[in-house]
Residue frames as a rotation matrix with the C-alpha (Angstrom) as fourth column:
MET 1
0.593 0.805 0.000 -0.01
0.805 -0.593 0.009 0.02
0.007 -0.006 -1.000 -0.01
SER 2
-0.324 -0.712 0.622 1.45
0.685 -0.631 -0.365 3.36
0.653 0.308 0.692 -1.00
PRO 3
-0.607 0.051 -0.793 1.48
0.654 -0.534 -0.535 6.35
-0.451 -0.844 0.291 1.35
PRO 4
0.528 0.832 -0.170 -1.00
0.631 -0.519 -0.577 9.19
-0.568 0.197 -0.799 0.90
VAL 5
0.003 -0.481 0.877 -0.13
0.921 -0.340 -0.190 11.53
0.389 0.808 0.442 -1.94
SER 6
-0.015 -0.072 -0.997 1.02
0.781 -0.624 0.034 14.99
-0.625 -0.778 0.066 -0.91
SER 7
-0.853 -0.403 -0.333 1.56
0.149 -0.798 0.584 17.26
-0.501 0.448 0.740 -3.93
GLU 8
-0.049 0.860 -0.508 -1.10
-0.531 -0.453 -0.716 19.02
-0.846 0.235 0.479 -5.91
ALA 9
-0.209 -0.095 -0.973 -0.04
-0.963 0.192 0.188 17.41
0.169 0.977 -0.131 -9.19
SER 10
-0.936 -0.208 -0.284 -0.01
-0.166 0.972 -0.163 13.96
0.310 -0.106 -0.945 -7.60
THR 11
-0.597 0.797 0.096 -3.47
-0.085 0.057 -0.995 14.53
-0.798 -0.602 0.034 -5.98
GLN 12
0.074 0.620 -0.781 -4.91
-0.903 -0.290 -0.316 15.05
-0.423 0.729 0.539 -9.49
ASP 13
-0.253 -0.262 -0.931 -3.42
-0.737 0.675 0.010 11.63
0.626 0.689 -0.364 -10.49
ALA 14
-0.766 -0.040 0.641 -4.60
-0.553 0.548 -0.627 9.77
-0.327 -0.835 -0.442 -7.37
ARG 15
-0.713 0.509 -0.482 -6.93
-0.068 0.634 0.770 6.79
0.698 0.582 -0.417 -7.80
MET 16
0.051 0.752 -0.658 -8.71
0.787 0.375 0.489 6.85
0.614 -0.543 -0.573 -4.40
GLU 17
-0.528 -0.126 0.840 -9.86
-0.288 -0.903 -0.317 9.42
0.799 -0.410 0.441 -1.88
LEU 18
-0.159 0.482 -0.862 -10.99
0.904 0.423 0.070 9.15
0.398 -0.767 -0.503 1.75
GLY 19
-0.449 0.114 0.886 -12.90
-0.069 -0.993 0.093 12.19
0.891 -0.019 0.454 2.96
LEU 20
-0.202 0.404 -0.892 -13.95
0.961 0.256 -0.102 13.05
0.187 -0.878 -0.440 6.54
GLN 21
-0.512 0.152 0.846 -16.00
0.013 -0.983 0.185 16.10
0.859 0.106 0.501 7.47
ALA 22
-0.639 0.489 -0.594 -17.49
0.643 -0.084 -0.761 17.51
-0.422 -0.868 -0.261 10.64
GLY 23
-0.810 0.363 0.462 -20.71
0.211 -0.553 0.806 19.27
0.548 0.750 0.371 9.77
TYR 24
-0.739 0.655 -0.157 -24.05
-0.099 -0.336 -0.937 20.70
-0.667 -0.677 0.313 10.60
ALA 25
-0.792 0.556 0.254 -27.51
0.488 0.327 0.809 19.88
0.367 0.765 -0.530 9.16
TRP 26
-0.718 0.689 -0.102 -30.76
-0.478 -0.594 -0.647 21.85
-0.506 -0.416 0.756 9.18
GLY 27
-0.890 0.431 0.153 -33.89
0.440 0.716 0.542 19.80
0.124 0.549 -0.827 8.44
THR 28
-0.638 0.770 0.028 -37.42
-0.767 -0.631 -0.117 20.98
-0.072 -0.096 0.993 7.74
ASP 29
-0.873 0.324 0.364 -40.20
0.218 0.928 -0.303 18.56
-0.436 -0.185 -0.881 8.63
ASN 30
-0.529 0.729 0.435 -43.76
0.765 0.187 0.616 18.20
0.367 0.659 -0.657 7.32
GLU 31
0.504 0.680 -0.532 -45.00
0.848 -0.507 0.155 20.87
-0.164 -0.529 -0.833 9.81
ALA 32
0.538 -0.401 0.742 -42.36
0.330 -0.709 -0.623 23.32
0.776 0.580 -0.249 8.38
ILE 33
0.932 -0.284 0.224 -40.46
-0.324 -0.382 0.865 23.30
-0.160 -0.879 -0.449 11.64
VAL 34
0.425 -0.867 -0.259 -36.65
-0.416 0.067 -0.907 23.41
0.804 0.493 -0.332 11.33
HIS 35
0.951 -0.233 0.201 -34.52
-0.055 0.515 0.856 20.97
-0.303 -0.825 0.477 13.36
ASP 36
0.584 -0.802 -0.123 -30.74
-0.488 -0.226 -0.843 21.01
0.649 0.553 -0.523 13.40
GLY 37
0.882 -0.345 0.321 -27.70
-0.153 0.435 0.888 19.28
-0.446 -0.832 0.330 14.77
GLY 38
0.133 -0.941 -0.310 -24.03
-0.972 -0.185 0.146 18.58
-0.195 0.282 -0.939 14.36
GLY 39
0.849 0.141 0.510 -22.60
-0.070 0.985 -0.156 15.43
-0.524 0.096 0.846 12.85
ALA 40
-0.241 -0.968 -0.075 -20.07
-0.470 0.049 0.881 13.92
-0.849 0.247 -0.466 10.48
ARG 41
0.856 0.373 -0.357 -19.74
-0.477 0.305 -0.825 12.64
-0.199 0.876 0.439 6.85
LEU 42
-0.156 -0.879 0.450 -17.35
-0.295 0.476 0.829 9.90
-0.943 -0.003 -0.333 5.59
GLN 43
0.809 0.332 -0.485 -16.67
-0.545 0.113 -0.831 9.25
-0.221 0.936 0.273 1.84
LEU 44
-0.144 -0.827 0.544 -14.63
0.028 0.546 0.837 6.72
-0.989 0.135 -0.056 -0.03
LEU 45
0.738 0.457 -0.497 -14.34
-0.359 -0.358 -0.862 7.86
-0.572 0.814 -0.101 -3.67
ALA 46
0.101 -0.641 0.761 -12.71
0.737 0.562 0.376 6.34
-0.668 0.523 0.529 -6.71
ARG 47
-0.074 -0.194 -0.978 -11.11
-0.393 -0.896 0.208 8.77
-0.917 0.400 -0.010 -9.14
LEU 48
0.428 0.234 0.873 -12.09
0.718 0.498 -0.485 8.44
-0.549 0.835 0.045 -12.77
GLY 49
0.201 -0.455 0.868 -9.47
0.731 -0.520 -0.442 10.55
0.652 0.723 0.228 -14.39
SER 50
-0.761 -0.647 -0.037 -8.43
0.531 -0.590 -0.608 13.94
0.371 -0.483 0.793 -13.04
TYR 51
-0.833 0.409 0.373 -11.84
-0.414 -0.907 0.070 15.63
0.367 -0.096 0.925 -12.77
VAL 52
0.254 0.954 -0.159 -14.42
-0.667 0.292 0.685 13.01
0.700 -0.068 0.711 -11.73
ALA 53
-0.927 -0.374 0.043 -14.67
-0.286 0.625 -0.727 11.00
0.245 -0.686 -0.686 -8.44
LEU 54
0.123 0.992 0.021 -17.52
-0.754 0.080 0.653 8.78
0.646 -0.096 0.757 -7.33
GLY 55
-0.656 -0.294 -0.695 -18.35
0.108 0.875 -0.472 6.38
0.747 -0.385 -0.543 -4.54
PRO 56
0.234 0.802 -0.550 -20.23
0.717 0.241 0.655 5.70
0.657 -0.547 -0.518 -1.33
GLU 57
-0.697 -0.385 0.604 -20.74
-0.183 -0.720 -0.670 8.10
0.693 -0.577 0.431 1.55
VAL 58
0.075 0.681 -0.728 -22.37
0.816 0.378 0.438 7.87
0.573 -0.627 -0.527 4.92
ALA 59
-0.637 -0.233 0.735 -23.40
-0.130 -0.907 -0.400 10.74
0.760 -0.350 0.548 7.24
LEU 60
0.041 0.661 -0.749 -24.97
0.883 0.327 0.337 11.09
0.467 -0.675 -0.570 10.65
TYR 61
-0.630 -0.112 0.769 -26.29
-0.083 -0.974 -0.210 14.34
0.772 -0.196 0.604 12.20
ALA 62
-0.716 0.359 -0.599 -27.68
0.698 0.349 -0.625 14.41
-0.015 -0.866 -0.500 15.79
HIS 63
-0.342 0.742 -0.576 -31.14
0.419 -0.428 -0.801 15.89
-0.841 -0.515 -0.165 16.20
ALA 64
-0.798 0.027 -0.602 -31.39
-0.474 -0.644 0.600 17.10
-0.372 0.764 0.527 12.54
GLY 65
-0.786 0.529 -0.318 -34.05
0.079 0.597 0.798 14.43
0.613 0.603 -0.512 11.97
SER 66
-0.796 0.478 -0.371 -36.19
0.431 0.019 -0.902 15.59
-0.424 -0.878 -0.221 14.91
ARG 67
-0.652 0.648 0.393 -39.73
0.134 -0.412 0.901 16.69
0.746 0.640 0.181 14.43
ILE 68
-0.748 0.539 0.388 -42.74
-0.613 -0.337 -0.714 17.94
-0.254 -0.772 0.583 16.31
GLN 69
-0.824 0.541 -0.170 -45.38
0.426 0.789 0.443 15.21
0.373 0.292 -0.880 16.61
ILE 70
-0.650 0.694 0.309 -48.88
-0.732 -0.681 -0.009 16.73
0.204 -0.232 0.951 16.71
ASP 71
-0.919 0.386 0.078 -51.38
0.318 0.844 -0.432 14.63
-0.233 -0.373 -0.898 18.72
ALA 72
-0.317 0.904 0.287 -55.18
0.831 0.118 0.544 14.58
0.458 0.411 -0.788 18.26
GLY 73
0.523 0.551 -0.650 -55.59
0.818 -0.540 0.200 17.31
-0.241 -0.636 -0.733 20.86
GLU 74
0.719 -0.329 0.612 -53.25
0.262 -0.686 -0.678 19.59
0.643 0.648 -0.407 18.86
VAL 75
0.787 -0.581 0.206 -50.55
-0.434 -0.285 0.855 19.26
-0.439 -0.762 -0.476 21.54
GLY 76
0.723 -0.590 -0.360 -47.11
-0.239 0.275 -0.931 18.83
0.649 0.759 0.058 20.09
HIS 77
0.726 -0.622 0.294 -44.04
-0.233 0.181 0.956 17.10
-0.647 -0.762 -0.014 21.54
LEU 78
0.273 -0.769 -0.579 -40.55
-0.960 -0.252 -0.118 16.83
-0.055 0.588 -0.807 20.19
LYS 79
0.953 -0.112 0.282 -39.46
0.126 0.991 -0.033 13.48
-0.276 0.067 0.959 18.75
ASN 80
0.363 -0.903 -0.231 -35.66
-0.751 -0.430 0.501 13.61
-0.552 -0.008 -0.834 18.93
GLU 81
0.809 -0.098 0.580 -34.13
0.346 0.876 -0.335 11.64
-0.475 0.472 0.743 16.03
ALA 82
-0.210 -0.933 -0.291 -30.79
-0.078 -0.281 0.957 11.67
-0.975 0.223 -0.014 14.27
LEU 83
0.756 0.325 -0.569 -30.55
-0.571 -0.099 -0.815 12.19
-0.322 0.940 0.111 10.52
PHE 84
-0.051 -0.742 0.669 -28.76
-0.016 0.670 0.742 9.27
-0.999 0.027 -0.046 8.82
GLN 85
0.645 0.193 -0.740 -27.70
-0.708 -0.212 -0.673 9.23
-0.287 0.958 0.000 5.17
LEU 86
-0.153 -0.662 0.734 -26.33
0.006 0.742 0.670 6.32
-0.988 0.107 -0.110 3.17
GLY 87
0.846 0.526 0.084 -25.74
0.088 0.017 -0.996 6.65
-0.525 0.850 -0.032 -0.54
GLY 88
0.056 -0.822 0.567 -23.47
0.955 0.209 0.209 7.50
-0.290 0.530 0.797 -3.38
VAL 89
0.626 0.047 -0.779 -21.96
0.025 -0.999 -0.040 10.75
-0.780 0.005 -0.626 -4.53
VAL 90
0.312 -0.568 0.762 -20.25
0.943 0.085 -0.323 12.10
0.119 0.819 0.562 -7.63
ARG 91
0.463 -0.272 -0.844 -17.87
0.207 -0.892 0.401 15.09
-0.862 -0.361 -0.357 -7.62
LEU 92
0.552 -0.266 0.791 -16.88
0.794 -0.122 -0.595 17.02
0.255 0.956 0.144 -10.70
VAL 93
0.539 -0.475 -0.696 -13.80
0.461 -0.525 0.715 19.06
-0.705 -0.706 -0.064 -9.84
ALA 94
0.795 -0.382 0.472 -11.70
0.272 -0.472 -0.839 21.75
0.543 0.795 -0.271 -11.44
TYR 95
0.291 -0.742 -0.604 -8.21
0.914 0.028 0.405 22.86
-0.284 -0.669 0.686 -10.38
VAL 96
0.725 -0.063 0.686 -7.37
0.214 -0.926 -0.312 26.56
0.654 0.373 -0.658 -10.12
GLY 97
-0.095 -0.810 0.579 -3.97
-0.660 -0.384 -0.646 26.81
0.745 -0.444 -0.498 -8.51
ARG 98
-0.952 -0.273 -0.141 -4.27
-0.048 0.585 -0.810 25.55
0.303 -0.764 -0.570 -4.99
VAL 99
-0.430 0.883 0.188 -8.08
-0.607 -0.129 -0.785 25.87
-0.669 -0.451 0.591 -4.99
SER 100
-0.984 0.127 -0.123 -10.33
-0.005 0.675 0.738 23.16
0.176 0.727 -0.664 -6.39
PRO 101
-0.401 0.914 0.065 -14.00
-0.806 -0.318 -0.500 24.09
-0.436 -0.253 0.864 -6.75
ALA 102
-0.996 0.077 -0.034 -16.37
0.056 0.908 0.415 21.22
0.063 0.412 -0.909 -7.43
PHE 103
-0.069 0.998 -0.011 -20.04
-0.907 -0.058 0.416 20.33
0.415 0.039 0.909 -8.11
VAL 104
-0.968 -0.172 0.184 -21.24
-0.241 0.841 -0.483 17.54
-0.072 -0.512 -0.856 -5.80
GLY 105
-0.040 0.996 -0.083 -24.41
-0.982 -0.023 0.188 15.51
0.185 0.089 0.979 -6.29
GLY 106
-0.952 -0.293 -0.090 -25.76
-0.264 0.933 -0.247 12.16
0.156 -0.211 -0.965 -5.23
LEU 107
0.187 0.946 -0.264 -28.57
-0.464 0.322 0.825 9.79
0.866 -0.032 0.499 -4.46
ALA 108
-0.856 -0.502 0.123 -29.15
-0.313 0.314 -0.896 8.42
0.412 -0.806 -0.426 -0.98
TRP 109
0.126 0.818 -0.561 -31.41
0.525 0.425 0.738 6.70
0.842 -0.388 -0.375 1.50
TYR 110
-0.611 -0.255 0.749 -32.19
-0.358 -0.755 -0.549 9.07
0.706 -0.604 0.370 4.30
ARG 111
-0.045 0.584 -0.811 -33.45
0.782 0.525 0.334 7.98
0.621 -0.619 -0.481 7.74
ALA 112
-0.926 -0.114 0.361 -34.89
-0.124 -0.810 -0.573 10.85
0.357 -0.575 0.736 9.74
GLU 113
-0.475 0.817 0.327 -38.57
-0.729 -0.157 -0.666 11.33
-0.493 -0.555 0.670 10.38
ASP 114
0.759 0.602 0.248 -39.41
-0.334 0.687 -0.646 8.95
-0.559 0.407 0.722 7.60
SER 115
-0.249 -0.811 0.529 -37.23
0.265 0.469 0.843 6.63
-0.932 0.350 0.098 5.56
ARG 116
0.818 0.545 -0.183 -36.96
0.002 -0.322 -0.947 7.92
-0.575 0.774 -0.264 2.04
ILE 117
0.019 -0.774 0.633 -34.90
0.944 0.222 0.244 7.97
-0.330 0.593 0.735 -1.10
GLY 118
0.847 0.296 -0.443 -33.63
0.206 -0.949 -0.239 11.38
-0.491 0.111 -0.864 -2.15
PHE 119
0.408 -0.698 0.589 -30.97
0.774 -0.078 -0.628 13.40
0.484 0.712 0.509 -3.89
SER 120
0.474 -0.364 -0.802 -28.41
0.458 -0.676 0.577 16.04
-0.752 -0.641 -0.154 -2.98
VAL 121
0.468 -0.406 0.785 -26.82
0.714 -0.349 -0.607 18.83
0.520 0.845 0.126 -4.97
GLY 122
0.904 -0.147 -0.401 -24.19
0.193 -0.697 0.691 21.32
-0.381 -0.702 -0.602 -3.87
VAL 123
0.650 -0.745 0.154 -20.71
-0.215 -0.374 -0.902 22.73
0.729 0.553 -0.403 -4.11
GLU 124
0.793 -0.541 -0.281 -17.43
0.530 0.385 0.756 21.88
-0.301 -0.748 0.592 -2.52
VAL 125
0.749 -0.635 0.189 -14.22
-0.419 -0.675 -0.607 23.91
0.513 0.376 -0.772 -2.37
GLY 126
0.711 -0.615 -0.340 -10.86
0.703 0.619 0.352 22.29
-0.006 -0.489 0.872 -1.63
LEU 127
0.838 -0.506 0.204 -8.12
-0.509 -0.860 -0.040 24.55
0.196 -0.070 -0.978 -0.31
ASN 128
0.792 -0.582 -0.188 -4.74
0.560 0.813 -0.158 22.95
0.245 0.020 0.969 -0.83
PHE 129
0.720 -0.514 0.465 -2.57
-0.502 -0.850 -0.161 25.51
0.478 -0.118 -0.870 1.03
VAL 130
-0.035 -0.725 0.688 -0.83
-0.882 0.346 0.319 22.75
-0.470 -0.595 -0.652 3.06
ASP 131
-0.325 -0.137 -0.936 0.20
-0.832 0.512 0.214 19.83
0.450 0.848 -0.281 0.82
TRP 132
-0.907 -0.143 -0.397 -0.28
0.003 0.939 -0.345 17.10
0.422 -0.314 -0.851 3.37
LEU 133
-0.587 0.734 -0.341 -3.66
0.663 0.194 -0.723 18.35
-0.464 -0.650 -0.601 4.71
PRO 134
-0.801 0.366 0.474 -6.15
0.189 -0.596 0.781 19.85
0.568 0.715 0.408 2.25
LEU 135
-0.759 0.628 -0.172 -9.10
-0.042 -0.311 -0.950 21.75
-0.649 -0.714 0.262 3.71
VAL 136
-0.801 0.558 0.218 -12.50
0.395 0.219 0.892 20.93
0.450 0.801 -0.396 2.24
VAL 137
-0.711 0.681 -0.173 -15.71
-0.301 -0.517 -0.801 23.01
-0.635 -0.518 0.573 2.63
ASP 138
-0.880 0.470 0.075 -18.99
0.373 0.584 0.721 21.48
0.295 0.662 -0.689 1.43
ALA 139
-0.631 0.765 -0.128 -22.51
-0.479 -0.514 -0.712 22.93
-0.610 -0.388 0.691 1.18
ARG 140
-0.956 0.286 -0.063 -25.49
0.136 0.624 0.769 20.88
0.260 0.727 -0.636 -0.05
TYR 141
-0.296 0.945 0.141 -29.25
-0.940 -0.261 -0.220 20.84
-0.171 -0.198 0.965 -0.41
HIS 142
-1.000 0.021 0.013 -30.97
0.022 0.997 0.069 17.42
-0.011 0.069 -0.998 0.15
ASP 143
-0.236 0.972 -0.017 -34.55
-0.928 -0.230 -0.294 16.57
-0.290 -0.054 0.956 -0.76
ASP 144
-0.515 0.147 0.845 -36.68
0.135 0.987 -0.090 13.52
-0.847 0.068 -0.528 -1.52
PHE 145
-0.991 0.098 0.088 -38.64
0.087 -0.016 0.996 12.71
0.099 0.995 0.008 -4.65
ASP 146
-0.280 0.936 -0.214 -42.06
0.951 0.241 -0.193 13.16
-0.129 -0.257 -0.958 -2.98
ILE 147
-0.759 -0.030 0.651 -43.48
0.306 -0.899 0.315 16.33
0.575 0.438 0.691 -4.56
ASP 148
0.346 0.938 0.001 -46.47
0.335 -0.125 0.934 16.21
0.876 -0.323 -0.357 -2.16
GLN 149
0.663 -0.201 -0.721 -44.16
0.725 -0.066 0.686 16.89
-0.185 -0.977 0.102 0.84
ALA 150
0.677 -0.367 0.638 -42.75
0.205 -0.738 -0.643 20.33
0.707 0.566 -0.424 0.01
ASN 151
0.631 -0.395 0.668 -41.10
-0.708 -0.644 0.288 20.79
0.316 -0.655 -0.686 3.41
ASN 152
0.907 -0.267 0.325 -39.34
0.052 0.837 0.544 17.44
-0.417 -0.477 0.774 3.74
ASN 153
0.626 -0.753 0.205 -35.76
0.284 -0.025 -0.959 18.62
0.727 0.658 0.198 3.00
PHE 154
0.784 -0.455 -0.422 -32.51
0.355 -0.229 0.906 19.58
-0.509 -0.861 -0.018 4.77
ARG 155
0.768 -0.624 0.145 -29.28
-0.285 -0.536 -0.795 21.48
0.574 0.569 -0.590 4.13
THR 156
0.760 -0.583 -0.289 -25.79
0.600 0.457 0.657 20.54
-0.251 -0.672 0.696 5.23
LEU 157
0.713 -0.676 0.186 -22.52
-0.528 -0.693 -0.491 22.40
0.461 0.252 -0.851 5.70
GLY 158
0.902 -0.414 -0.121 -19.29
0.422 0.792 0.440 20.52
-0.087 -0.448 0.890 6.22
LEU 159
0.571 -0.817 0.087 -15.66
-0.786 -0.574 -0.230 21.24
0.238 0.063 -0.969 6.98
GLY 160
0.826 -0.252 0.505 -13.00
-0.038 0.868 0.495 18.54
-0.563 -0.428 0.707 6.75
THR 161
-0.114 -0.923 -0.368 -10.13
-0.807 -0.130 0.576 17.05
-0.580 0.363 -0.730 4.88
ARG 162
0.936 0.333 -0.116 -9.35
-0.332 0.722 -0.607 14.39
-0.118 0.607 0.786 2.23
LEU 163
-0.089 -0.947 0.307 -6.53
-0.447 0.314 0.838 11.92
-0.890 -0.062 -0.451 1.84
SER 164
0.798 0.264 -0.542 -5.64
-0.597 0.227 -0.769 10.79
-0.080 0.938 0.338 -1.72
TRP 165
-0.124 -0.871 0.476 -3.54
-0.472 0.474 0.743 7.89
-0.873 -0.133 -0.470 -2.83
């Protein structure tokens, strides 16, 4: 097994990437109430050339899947749930010096207030100012395919790093 790649030119030629991010998620439930919480995301991506990477990712955000449960007497109580995501992601990246902006999109199974299949779209910026430890910032919008549930979505913001080899 070869060591992680450290230079910018070598990173573009890498075959695999392991990404780890700490993040925050804001979820909106069916009652249009926002719930949020911190968490983490882990990715293992295969590089297909210099500009495309794809593979699985998993994320878990505490309390972002919470919701207010309205009972028959119109009394609500908080149901505290974590937001769990398991799916695949594709990243289309460009290299501009030591900055690498990217489009990020994917499909996933989300477990929060209801289990559902959904999609995510967003942007990512890699800052390669330190060769051995790139900084990655990620912002995404996640939604399901149920057009009858307009409020069943969430947003995530992440900050982390990526190892390439």
